[in-house]
C-alpha positions in Angstrom: 67.8 -32.5 -43.9 65.6 -29.5 -43.2 62.5 -31.3 -44.3 63.3 -34.3 -42.2 64.1 -32.1 -39.2 60.8 -30.2 -39.6 58.7 -33.3 -40.0 60.3 -35.2 -37.1 60.0 -32.0 -34.9 56.3 -31.8 -35.6 55.7 -35.5 -34.9 57.7 -35.1 -31.6 55.6 -32.1 -30.5 52.3 -33.9 -31.3 53.4 -37.0 -29.4 54.5 -34.9 -26.4 51.4 -32.8 -26.5 49.0 -35.8 -26.5 50.9 -37.4 -23.6 51.1 -34.2 -21.5 47.4 -33.6 -22.0 46.3 -37.1 -21.2 48.9 -37.6 -18.4 48.5 -40.8 -16.3 49.7 -44.1 -17.7 50.3 -42.6 -21.2 52.7 -40.0 -20.0 54.3 -42.5 -17.6 54.9 -44.9 -20.4 56.4 -42.2 -22.7 58.6 -40.9 -20.0 59.9 -44.4 -19.2 60.5 -45.0 -22.9 62.4 -41.7 -23.3 64.5 -42.4 -20.2 65.5 -45.9 -21.4 66.4 -44.6 -24.8 68.4 -41.8 -23.3 70.1 -44.2 -21.0 71.1 -46.4 -23.9 72.6 -43.3 -25.6 74.6 -42.1 -22.6 75.8 -45.7 -21.8 76.9 -46.0 -25.5 78.9 -42.7 -25.2 80.4 -43.7 -21.9 81.3 -47.2 -23.2 79.2 -48.7 -20.5 76.3 -50.2 -22.4 77.2 -53.9 -22.7 78.8 -54.7 -19.4 77.0 -55.7 -16.2 76.8 -52.1 -15.0 75.0 -50.9 -18.1 72.6 -53.8 -17.8 71.9 -53.0 -14.2 71.2 -49.3 -15.0 68.3 -50.4 -17.3 66.9 -52.8 -14.7 67.1 -50.2 -11.9 65.5 -47.6 -14.1 62.5 -49.8 -14.8 62.2 -50.6 -11.1 62.4 -46.9 -10.3 59.6 -46.1 -12.7 57.5 -48.9 -11.4 57.9 -47.5 -7.9 57.2 -44.0 -9.2 53.9 -45.2 -10.8 52.8 -47.0 -7.6 53.7 -44.0 -5.5 51.9 -41.5 -7.6 48.8 -43.8 -7.9 48.9 -44.6 -4.1 49.0 -48.3 -5.0 51.5 -49.1 -2.3 51.6 -47.7 1.2 55.4 -48.1 1.5 56.3 -46.0 -1.5 53.3 -43.6 -1.6 55.3 -41.4 0.8 57.9 -40.9 -1.9 60.7 -42.6 0.1 61.3 -45.0 -2.8 63.9 -42.6 -4.3 66.2 -42.9 -1.3 65.7 -46.6 -1.0 66.4 -47.3 -4.7 69.4 -44.9 -4.9 71.1 -46.3 -1.9 70.3 -49.9 -2.8 71.6 -49.4 -6.3 74.9 -47.9 -5.1 75.4 -50.8 -2.7 74.6 -53.3 -5.5 77.1 -51.6 -7.9 79.8 -51.7 -5.2 79.0 -55.3 -4.5 79.4 -56.3 -8.1 82.6 -54.2 -8.3 84.3 -55.9 -5.3 83.2 -59.4 -6.0 84.4 -59.3 -9.6 87.6 -57.3 -8.8 89.7 -56.6 -10.7 87.6 -57.2 -13.8 86.0 -53.7 -13.6 87.2 -50.3 -12.7 85.8 -47.9 -10.1 84.9 -45.6 -13.0 82.4 -48.2 -14.3 80.5 -47.9 -11.0 80.4 -44.0 -11.1 79.4 -43.9 -14.7 76.5 -46.4 -14.2 75.2 -44.4 -11.3 75.6 -41.2 -13.1 73.7 -42.4 -16.2 70.8 -43.6 -14.0 70.6 -40.4 -12.1 71.3 -38.0 -15.0 68.8 -39.5 -17.3 66.2 -41.7 -15.6 65.7 -39.8 -12.3 65.9 -36.3 -13.8 63.5 -37.0 -16.7 61.0 -38.7 -14.3 60.2 -35.2 -13.0 58.2 -34.6 -16.2 55.7 -37.2 -15.0 56.0 -36.0 -11.4 55.1 -32.4 -12.3 52.1 -33.6 -14.4 50.9 -35.6 -11.4 51.8 -33.1 -8.6 48.2 -32.0 -8.0 45.3 -30.5 -9.9 47.7 -27.8 -11.3 50.1 -30.3 -12.8 48.3 -30.2 -16.1 49.2 -26.5 -16.5 52.6 -26.5 -14.8 54.1 -29.3 -16.9 54.1 -27.1 -20.1 56.6 -24.8 -18.4 59.2 -27.5 -18.6 59.2 -27.1 -22.4 58.6 -23.3 -22.3 61.7 -22.8 -20.3 63.8 -25.1 -22.5 62.6 -24.5 -26.0 61.5 -20.8 -25.7 64.8 -20.0 -24.1 66.7 -21.7 -26.8 64.8 -19.9 -29.6 65.0 -16.5 -27.9 68.7 -16.9 -27.1 69.4 -17.8 -30.8 67.5 -14.8 -32.1 68.9 -12.3 -29.7 72.4 -13.8 -30.1 72.2 -13.4 -33.9 71.2 -9.8 -33.6 73.2 -8.5 -30.6 75.6 -11.2 -29.6 79.2 -9.9 -29.1 80.5 -11.5 -25.9 81.1 -15.2 -25.9 79.4 -17.2 -23.2 81.5 -20.4 -23.3 84.0 -19.8 -26.2 85.8 -23.2 -25.9 82.7 -25.2 -25.5 80.1 -23.5 -27.7 81.6 -20.6 -29.7 78.3 -19.5 -31.2 76.6 -18.8 -27.8 76.8 -15.3 -26.5 76.1 -13.6 -23.1 73.6 -11.3 -24.9 71.8 -14.4 -26.3 71.8 -16.0 -22.9 70.2 -12.9 -21.3 67.7 -12.8 -24.2 66.8 -16.4 -23.6 66.1 -15.8 -19.9 64.1 -12.7 -20.7 62.1 -14.5 -23.4 61.3 -17.4 -21.2 60.3 -15.1 -18.3 58.0 -13.1 -20.6 56.3 -16.2 -22.0 56.0 -17.6 -18.5 54.3 -14.4 -17.3 51.9 -14.4 -20.2 51.1 -18.0 -19.6 50.5 -17.3 -15.9 48.2 -14.3 -16.8 46.2 -16.6 -19.1 45.7 -19.1 -16.2 45.2 -16.6 -13.4 41.6 -17.7 -13.0 42.4 -21.4 -13.0 45.3 -21.5 -10.5 45.3 -20.3 -6.9 48.8 -20.0 -5.4 50.4 -18.1 -2.6 52.2 -16.0 -5.2 50.5 -14.5 -8.2 50.5 -17.0 -11.1 52.0 -14.2 -13.3 54.9 -13.6 -10.9 55.4 -17.3 -10.1 55.4 -18.4 -13.7 57.7 -15.6 -14.7 60.1 -16.6 -11.9 59.9 -20.2 -13.0 60.5 -19.2 -16.6 63.6 -17.1 -15.8 65.2 -19.6 -13.4 64.3 -22.5 -15.7 65.9 -20.7 -18.6 69.2 -20.3 -16.7 69.1 -24.0 -15.7 68.2 -25.1 -19.2 71.3 -23.4 -20.6 73.5 -25.2 -18.1 71.9 -28.4 -19.2 72.5 -27.7 -22.8 76.1 -26.8 -22.2 76.6 -29.8 -20.0 75.4 -32.2 -22.7 77.7 -30.4 -25.2 80.6 -30.8 -22.8 80.1 -34.5 -22.6 79.9 -34.8 -26.4 83.1 -32.8 -26.7 84.9 -35.0 -24.1 83.9 -38.1 -26.0 84.3 -36.6 -29.5 80.8 -37.2 -30.9 78.4 -35.0 -32.8 75.1 -36.4 -31.6 74.0 -38.9 -28.9 71.9 -40.9 -31.3 69.8 -40.9 -34.5 66.3 -41.7 -33.2 64.9 -38.3 -34.2 65.8 -37.4 -37.8 67.5 -34.1 -38.1 67.7 -33.6 -34.3 69.9 -36.5 -33.2 69.0 -38.6 -30.2 66.8 -38.2 -27.2 69.5 -36.5 -25.2 70.2 -34.1 -28.1 66.6 -32.9 -27.9 66.0 -33.3 -24.2 69.4 -32.1 -22.9 68.0 -28.9 -21.3 64.7 -30.6 -20.2 66.7 -33.0 -18.1 67.7 -30.1 -15.9 64.6 -27.9 -16.0 62.1 -30.6 -15.0 63.3 -31.2 -11.5 64.0 -27.5 -10.9 60.5 -26.4 -11.9 59.0 -29.1 -9.8 60.8 -27.9 -6.6 60.2 -24.2 -7.5 56.5 -24.9 -7.7 56.5 -26.9 -4.4 58.3 -24.1 -2.6 56.6 -21.0 -3.9 53.1 -22.3 -4.7 
């Protein structure tokens, strides 16, 4: 199991690194693939994968990513202003409600909410990986913070928790996580962020010092990543499953590996837009 986990982890990192470095269509394609697989996983858990609402969530996700690509590449005047998100979200909710009322009482209201949740939770949130990479000339540097916040925080929290952990963070949900480990994860992410900002101080010009900005992003991102991790665990506990999938040997599914990234990506995007 350890060997499979190590090998698959290395392969995953290599694929991500290549896509993040190249950006553009390569990263867009990978992000779309990850989103669709993650959507399959969440729909399977929510028992929503085979009905009309699950099918619609895949269709609307592909449409959303198509608009995202056109908008970021200025290929369409209508959606280059980034108003495609509001249009698609509202249109999708109206479509779901239309299917619900015209097929009543075949489906329940919960089918509508779960379909919209899956689309938003997976497809929209993960799309910010691509949006960060394409945000401006600094996107090629900023996008790495998504994974610094998530995976450095996770590693730091584990190490500090093992050494100093005494107070349970969420005892009923994740008994092994501690308050001390959580603080250590935040500190570790902030420190790595500050070091990364210092290394890039001559490459990035922002209103706030890159060292301070990246440390802030690292700390806030670490807090959010832990919420994302616990949220994914809560869903698994509610539905009595161990992993979301088996795509990544030794790691589980896409959502098992990207549970914290789902939350950190949009937060980092908006932090950079506000403070840069």
